[in-house]
C-alpha positions in Angstrom: -2.9 53.2 -9.9 -3.4 51.4 -13.3 -1.1 50.5 -16.1 -2.6 51.0 -19.6 -1.9 48.9 -22.7 -0.1 52.0 -24.1 2.7 51.2 -21.7 3.3 48.0 -23.7 2.9 49.5 -27.1 5.2 48.3 -29.9 6.3 45.3 -27.7 7.9 47.4 -25.0 7.9 45.9 -21.5 5.4 47.5 -19.0 6.7 50.2 -16.7 7.7 48.7 -13.4 6.1 50.6 -10.5 8.1 51.9 -7.6 7.9 50.3 -4.1 5.6 53.1 -2.9 3.3 52.6 -5.9 3.3 48.9 -5.4 2.1 49.3 -1.8 -0.7 51.5 -2.9 -2.0 49.2 -5.6 -5.2 47.2 -5.0 -5.4 43.4 -5.5 -7.1 43.9 -8.9 -4.4 46.2 -10.0 -1.7 43.9 -8.8 -3.3 41.0 -10.6 -3.5 43.0 -13.8 0.1 44.0 -13.4 1.0 40.3 -13.0 -0.6 39.6 -16.3 1.1 42.5 -18.0 4.5 41.5 -16.6 4.1 37.9 -17.9 3.0 39.0 -21.3 -0.5 37.6 -20.7 -3.4 38.9 -22.8 -6.8 38.2 -21.3 -9.0 37.7 -24.4 -12.2 36.7 -22.6 -13.3 36.6 -19.0 -17.0 36.0 -18.2 -18.3 35.0 -14.7 -20.7 32.1 -14.7 -23.2 34.1 -12.6 -22.9 37.8 -13.4 -25.8 38.5 -11.0 -25.2 37.0 -7.5 -27.9 35.3 -5.6 -30.0 33.9 -8.4 -31.9 30.6 -8.1 -29.7 28.9 -10.6 -26.6 30.0 -8.6 -28.0 28.5 -5.4 -29.0 25.3 -7.1 -25.5 24.9 -8.4 -24.0 25.7 -5.0 -26.2 23.0 -3.4 -25.3 20.5 -6.1 -21.6 21.0 -5.5 -22.0 20.9 -1.7 -23.9 17.6 -2.0 -20.9 15.9 -3.4 -18.7 17.1 -0.6 -21.3 15.9 1.9 -21.4 12.5 0.2 -17.6 12.4 0.5 -17.7 13.3 4.2 -20.4 10.7 5.0 -18.5 8.0 3.0 -15.3 8.9 4.7 -16.9 8.6 8.1 -18.4 5.3 7.1 -15.0 4.1 6.0 -13.5 5.2 9.3 -16.1 3.5 11.4 -16.0 0.3 9.3 -12.3 0.1 9.5 -12.3 0.4 13.3 -15.4 -1.5 14.3 -16.4 -3.9 11.5 -15.7 -7.6 12.4 -12.7 -8.7 10.4 -11.7 -11.9 12.2 -12.1 -15.1 10.1 -15.5 -16.8 10.4 -16.1 -20.2 8.8 -18.9 -20.4 6.2 -21.0 -22.6 8.5 -20.8 -20.3 11.5 -23.1 -17.3 12.4 -21.5 -14.0 11.4 -19.9 -15.3 8.2 -22.1 -13.0 6.0 -20.9 -9.9 8.0 -17.3 -11.1 7.8 -17.2 -11.5 4.1 -18.6 -8.0 3.6 -15.6 -6.4 5.4 -13.4 -5.9 2.4 -16.3 -4.7 0.1 -17.4 -2.3 2.7 -14.0 -0.9 3.3 -13.2 -0.6 -0.4 -16.6 0.7 -1.3 -16.7 3.5 1.3 -13.1 4.5 0.7 -13.6 4.6 -3.1 -16.9 6.6 -2.8 -15.2 9.1 -0.5 -12.4 9.7 -3.0 -14.8 9.7 -6.0 -17.2 12.2 -4.4 -14.4 14.5 -3.3 -13.0 14.6 -6.8 -16.4 15.1 -8.4 -17.1 17.9 -6.0 -13.9 19.7 -6.9 -14.5 19.3 -10.7 -18.1 20.3 -10.4 -17.1 23.5 -8.5 -14.6 24.4 -11.2 -17.1 23.8 -14.0 -20.0 25.7 -12.3 -18.3 28.7 -10.7 -14.9 29.4 -12.3 -15.3 32.2 -14.9 -14.9 31.4 -18.5 -11.5 32.8 -19.4 -9.3 32.7 -22.4 -5.7 34.0 -22.0 -2.7 34.1 -24.3 0.8 34.2 -22.7 4.3 34.4 -24.2 6.8 32.0 -22.8 9.8 33.3 -20.9 12.7 31.5 -19.2 14.5 32.4 -16.0 13.7 32.8 -12.3 11.0 35.2 -11.0 12.0 38.3 -9.1 10.3 39.9 -6.0 7.9 42.0 -8.1 6.7 38.9 -10.0 6.2 36.9 -6.9 4.1 39.6 -5.2 2.0 40.2 -8.3 1.4 36.5 -9.0 0.3 36.1 -5.3 -2.2 38.9 -5.9 -3.2 37.2 -9.1 -4.0 34.0 -7.2 -6.0 35.9 -4.6 -8.0 37.6 -7.3 -8.6 34.3 -9.0 -10.1 33.1 -5.7 -12.3 36.2 -5.6 -13.4 35.7 -9.2 -14.5 32.1 -8.4 -16.5 33.4 -5.5 -15.2 30.7 -3.1 -15.0 33.2 -0.3 -18.8 33.6 -0.1 -19.7 30.0 -0.7 -20.0 29.0 2.9 -22.1 25.9 2.2 -19.5 24.6 -0.2 -16.4 25.5 1.9 -17.9 23.9 5.0 -18.9 20.7 3.1 -15.6 20.5 1.4 -13.7 21.1 4.6 -15.8 18.4 6.3 -15.1 16.0 3.5 -11.4 16.7 3.5 -11.2 16.5 7.3 -13.0 13.2 7.6 -11.1 11.7 4.6 -7.8 12.8 6.1 -8.7 11.4 9.5 -9.6 8.1 7.9 -6.3 7.9 6.1 -4.5 8.8 9.3 -6.2 6.0 11.2 -5.6 3.5 8.4 -1.9 4.4 8.5 -1.5 4.3 12.3 -3.7 1.3 13.0 -1.2 -1.3 12.0 1.3 0.2 14.5 -1.0 0.0 17.5 -0.6 -3.7 18.0 2.7 -4.7 19.5 4.2 -7.4 17.1 6.7 -8.4 19.9 4.0 -9.2 22.5 4.8 -12.6 23.8 8.6 -12.3 23.8 10.3 -15.3 22.2 6.9 -16.7 21.3 5.7 -13.6 19.5 4.1 -14.1 16.1 7.0 -12.5 14.2 9.6 -14.8 16.0 7.8 -18.0 15.3 6.1 -19.9 12.4 3.4 -22.5 12.1 6.1 -25.2 12.6 6.5 -24.2 16.3 5.9 -27.3 18.6 2.9 -26.9 20.8 2.4 -29.1 23.9 4.8 -31.7 22.4 2.4 -32.5 19.6 3.9 -34.0 16.4 4.2 -31.6 13.5 3.9 -33.5 10.2 4.8 -32.4 6.7 1.8 -32.3 4.4 1.2 -31.3 0.8 -1.5 -29.0 -0.5 -3.9 -31.0 -2.7 -6.3 -28.1 -3.2 -8.7 -29.4 -0.6 -7.8 -28.1 2.9 -9.6 -31.0 4.5 -7.7 -33.7 2.6 -4.7 -34.6 4.6 -1.8 -35.9 2.4 1.3 -36.6 4.6 4.7 -36.9 3.0 6.9 -40.0 2.9 10.5 -40.3 1.7 9.5 -42.6 -1.1 7.1 -40.0 -2.5 9.8 -37.9 -4.0 12.3 -38.6 -6.8 16.0 -37.6 -6.5 16.6 -34.1 -7.8 13.1 -32.9 -7.1 11.4 -30.3 -4.9 8.0 -30.2 -3.2 6.2 -27.5 -1.2 5.0 -28.7 2.3 3.1 -27.3 5.2 2.7 -28.1 8.9 -0.1 -30.4 10.1 -1.1 -31.6 13.6 -3.6 -34.3 14.4 -5.5 -31.9 16.6 -6.3 -29.9 13.5 -8.0 -32.8 11.7 -11.6 -31.9 11.0 -11.0 -28.2 12.0 -11.6 -26.4 8.7 -10.3 -23.0 10.0 -7.1 -24.5 11.4 -6.4 -26.5 8.3 -6.9 -23.6 6.0 -4.9 -21.3 8.2 -1.9 -23.7 8.1 -2.0 -23.7 4.3 -2.4 -19.9 4.0 -0.2 -18.6 6.8 2.6 -16.7 4.9 5.6 -18.0 6.8 4.6 -21.7 6.7 5.6 -22.8 3.1 8.7 -25.0 3.1 10.6 -26.5 0.2 11.4 -30.2 0.7 14.3 -30.9 -1.6 15.7 -34.4 -2.4 19.3 -34.2 -3.6 20.7 -36.9 -5.9 22.6 -39.6 -4.0 26.2 -38.8 -3.5 25.8 -35.0 -3.9 28.5 -33.3 -1.8 27.0 -30.9 0.8 28.3 -28.4 3.3 26.4 -28.1 6.5 26.2 -24.9 8.6 27.8 -25.0 12.0 25.1 -25.7 14.6 22.8 -27.1 11.9 24.3 -30.6 11.6 21.7 -33.2 11.5 18.9 -30.9 10.3 18.5 -33.0 7.2 17.2 -36.5 6.7 19.6 -38.3 4.4 19.3 -36.6 1.0 16.3 -34.6 2.1 16.7 -30.9 3.0 13.9 -28.5 4.0 14.2 -24.7 3.7 11.8 -21.8 4.1 10.2 -20.8 0.9 10.3 -17.1 1.7 13.2 -15.2 0.2 15.3 -13.3 2.8 15.5 -10.3 0.6 11.8 -9.1 0.4 9.8 -12.2 1.2 9.0 -13.3 -2.3 8.4 -17.1 -2.8 11.6 -18.9 -3.8 9.5 -21.3 -5.9 12.1 -22.4 -8.4 14.6 -25.2 -8.0 17.3 -26.0 -10.5 18.2 -29.7 -10.0 21.4 -29.6 -12.1 23.1 -26.8 -10.2 21.2 -27.3 -6.9 20.2 -23.7 -6.9 17.1 -22.3 -5.4 15.9 -19.3 -7.4 13.7 -16.3 -6.4 11.9 -15.0 -9.5 11.2 -11.5 -8.0 14.7 -10.1 -7.8 16.8 -13.0 -9.0 18.4 -14.0 -5.7 19.9 -17.5 -5.8 20.6 -19.8 -2.9 22.8 -23.0 -3.0 20.8 -25.9 -1.6 24.0 -28.0 -1.0 25.5 -25.3 1.3 22.7 -24.5 3.8 20.9 -22.4 1.3 23.4 -19.6 1.5 22.9 -16.7 -1.0 25.3 -16.8 -4.0 23.7 -14.2 -6.3 21.3 -11.3 -6.1 20.3 -8.9 -3.4 19.6 -11.4 -0.6 22.2 -11.5 2.1 21.0 -14.2 4.5 20.6 -17.9 4.1 17.1 -19.4 3.9 16.1 -20.7 7.3 16.3 -24.5 7.5 13.7 -26.8 9.0 14.9 -29.7 11.1 13.2 -32.9 9.8 13.2 -36.6 10.4 11.0 -39.6 9.7 8.9 -41.1 12.5 8.1 -44.7 13.2 5.1 -44.4 10.9 7.3 -43.5 8.0 6.2 -39.9 7.7 8.3 -36.8 7.6 7.9 -34.7 10.8 9.5 -31.4 12.0 11.6 -31.5 15.1 11.7 -27.8 15.9 10.7 -24.4 14.5 12.8 -22.5 12.0 14.7 -19.3 12.6 12.7 -16.2 11.8 11.8 -16.3 8.1 11.5 -13.6 5.5 13.4 -10.3 4.8 16.8 -9.8 6.4 15.7 -7.0 8.8 15.8 -9.7 11.4 19.6 -9.3 11.6 19.3 -5.6 12.5 19.1 -4.7 16.2 19.1 -0.9 16.0 
């Protein structure tokens, strides 16, 4: 059954076939009907390769398949590198440093090449095998009925037939392999961080502790970052003016001369602490159970905002407010760093400090878990 253009003469809508006629129509006829129902006029439709099986067609097919093969190989390389490439830190002076520093470039390069090749393959297939078609359609509003849905489905099927994807086994297999490997790589990358148990170790698990945790009774000093990890600059009370703030990090004598340990102490995300010296006579309110955590006018708080972990790097001396620049949370330094504005709902953890017999600031115990407020949720 076919519907001629005479059925649409003078702007009349095409005759709608009966259910029986619809069941008898071929895919091509349904696709043509879909165009007629949507007021689509196909002005030009020319296949790229009118004669199947020519050398030019096979060269084009191999060229497209090659891109999908490149994507599949790159995706496999990404997957293997992500799982097996050494990623643990290696000092520059130790063997294996060259392999370690290549981890990020290899991961990024193979992933990027897999995405790029997959995209180029799709674009190349469209350019080389989709027929050249020019169509004009009148715009209509409203939902589609059952007839429109069935005919549009047929139209899509016919479009697939016109692009000859069904007989392009080399391309479909290469594209399927590329998509499968790429999807597997993304799945592994998404699941991999969940494999390791963050609570392993109980109360001493990495997420419950910070770099300020006492180890074997060794003194934990407060040090400043001078830009040189091997330069140890310990903090004394006389180093700071009233109304000022300084960022400090943990240091142990056992770490002296150990480049990796020194750098790790400065770079570990939960280590930064604000050492604030209030002006003499400033009234303060101490939190129950945290009395004596300060040393005179000196107070030490975690630098990680309890909202989303941004650095609370601003201190306003006049109002004694600690400010987070990310989402504008504010904490009052004179009242155990409790939140007074913004989305944060938990006080900044406080580090218990004192001055030892040598005159240096030292930490007496670890802080409460730092960072976002999910720590309060037990469900």
